[in-house]
C-alpha positions as CSV (number, residue, x, y, z in Angstrom):
1,X,173.2,-46.6,-57.2
2,X,172.5,-46.5,-53.4
3,X,174.3,-48.3,-51.0
4,X,171.1,-51.2,-50.2
5,X,171.1,-52.0,-53.7
6,X,172.6,-55.4,-54.9
7,X,174.5,-56.2,-58.5
8,X,174.8,-59.3,-60.1
9,X,178.5,-59.7,-57.9
10,X,176.2,-60.3,-55.5
11,X,174.2,-63.1,-56.8
12,X,175.8,-66.2,-54.8
13,X,174.4,-64.5,-51.4
14,X,171.1,-64.2,-53.2
15,X,170.8,-67.8,-55.6
16,X,167.6,-66.4,-57.5
17,X,167.2,-62.9,-58.8
18,X,165.4,-60.1,-61.0
19,X,167.2,-57.7,-63.0
20,X,166.2,-54.0,-62.8
21,X,168.6,-52.2,-64.5
22,X,172.5,-51.9,-66.2
23,X,174.4,-49.6,-65.0
24,X,175.5,-47.1,-68.2
25,X,176.0,-47.0,-71.5
26,X,179.5,-47.7,-72.6
27,X,180.0,-50.8,-74.9
28,X,179.8,-53.5,-72.2
29,X,176.5,-52.3,-70.8
30,X,175.3,-52.0,-74.2
31,X,176.4,-55.7,-74.8
32,X,174.8,-56.6,-71.2
33,X,171.5,-55.3,-72.7
34,X,171.9,-57.4,-75.4
35,X,172.9,-60.7,-74.1
36,X,169.2,-60.7,-72.7
37,X,169.6,-58.4,-68.9
38,X,166.9,-56.7,-69.1
39,X,164.6,-55.0,-66.5
40,X,162.2,-58.2,-65.7
41,X,164.5,-60.8,-66.2
42,X,165.1,-63.6,-63.6
43,X,168.6,-64.8,-63.7
44,X,170.1,-67.8,-61.2
45,X,173.6,-68.0,-60.3
46,X,175.1,-71.4,-61.3
47,X,178.1,-71.5,-59.8
48,X,181.9,-69.1,-59.3
49,X,184.7,-69.8,-60.0
50,X,187.4,-69.9,-57.3
51,X,189.5,-66.6,-55.9
52,X,186.3,-63.9,-57.1
53,X,186.9,-65.3,-60.6
54,X,183.9,-64.9,-63.3
55,X,180.4,-66.9,-62.2
56,X,178.3,-68.3,-64.4
57,X,174.8,-67.4,-64.3
58,X,171.3,-68.6,-66.4
59,X,168.6,-66.5,-68.1
60,X,166.4,-67.1,-70.8
61,X,167.2,-70.8,-71.3
62,X,171.0,-70.6,-71.4
63,X,173.8,-69.9,-69.6
64,X,176.3,-67.2,-69.4
65,X,180.1,-66.5,-67.4
66,X,180.6,-63.1,-66.8
67,X,183.9,-61.1,-65.6
68,X,183.3,-59.6,-62.2
69,X,183.4,-56.4,-63.6
70,X,180.6,-56.6,-65.8
71,X,178.5,-58.4,-63.2
72,X,178.8,-55.0,-61.0
73,X,176.9,-53.4,-63.7
74,X,173.9,-54.9,-63.5
75,X,171.6,-54.1,-60.8
76,X,169.3,-56.8,-59.3
77,X,166.6,-57.6,-56.9
78,X,166.7,-61.0,-54.9
79,X,163.6,-62.7,-55.2
80,X,162.4,-65.3,-52.4
81,X,160.7,-68.3,-52.6
82,X,162.1,-69.3,-56.6
């Protein structure tokens, strides 16, 4: 991953993003793919818990809470005007 790429952990800065890929082949990465984090899926930032806690995102008509460590596995591209 290049330093210019953002991950889902950066989503509060972006608000709306498109998923590019999920990093890794481990169980957490596989579960994220199963939950709908596939290329070209639009993800919306909803809110974040205080003190760097989990973030809540919307995708595919449902909301999901992710730990920061899980959010860092999802590479995104920010969307403007969405």
